[in-house]
N, C-alpha and C positions, 0 to 999 in steps of 0.2 A: 694296730689299725691307727689310732691316735697319736701315735707317736712318730708315724710316717707326714700326716697330715699337720703338724707341728713344728714338721725342718721349713728348712726358705721354698727349697724345692716344692712340697707340701702345698703352699701358700700358693705357688704361683701356676700350679696345676688346679686348687681350685676354683684362681682369677677365672684362667682360658675357660676354665667350662662355664663361671659365670658368664664370663663374656658371650660363649655361645647361646646361654640358656635365652641371655638377652636379646641377642638377636631372633631367634624363634620367638619367644614370648612382642617383642617389638611386631614382627610379620604378621602375631596372630590376632594384634588388636588393630593393624593396617588392615586384614584381611574383611573381620567385623565390622568397620569401619564403612568398607565400603560395600560392604552388604546390605549396611544400615542405610548410606547415598543411594543405593540404587532402591534400594525399598519407597524411599519416598521421591525419587523422583530427578533429585539431584546432578548438574552435568561434577563432574569428576575432571582433574586436568592430568591428560598424560605425562608429561613431564613431570607433574610434580609427583604422582605416582611412581611411576618410574624409577623416577629416586632412590626414595624409599623402601622399594620392593629393593634395590639395588644395593644399600645400605646395608640394609636389615641382614639380605644375605651374604655380603662379604662378611658381617660382624663373626657370622654362624661360623665360617668360611674361617676364617681368620682365629679364631675361636678355636676350633678343633685339630686348627694343625699345628696351634701356638702348646697346644695341648697335648700330641702325641709325641710334638718333638721331646717335650719334659716327660713323656714318657716312656720310647726310648731311647732317649738318651744319646741323640743324635750326635750331641757337638763334642764326645768324647766325651 
């Protein structure tokens, strides 16, 4: 298993998986921020919140697609 991760393809899979994981973590932190803001009665700008949610979901989707493409070797 370790020999597979030490290859060039293995590092790319790890990097793409970390991109997806960072998107999930950012979405979690964003949701905690929204919950705390609502709890304290602050107004949130829907445009800023929407852009942050779209970027985090895009990061998750991109990382997942890239990792899947590396694992299935669709490029030949």
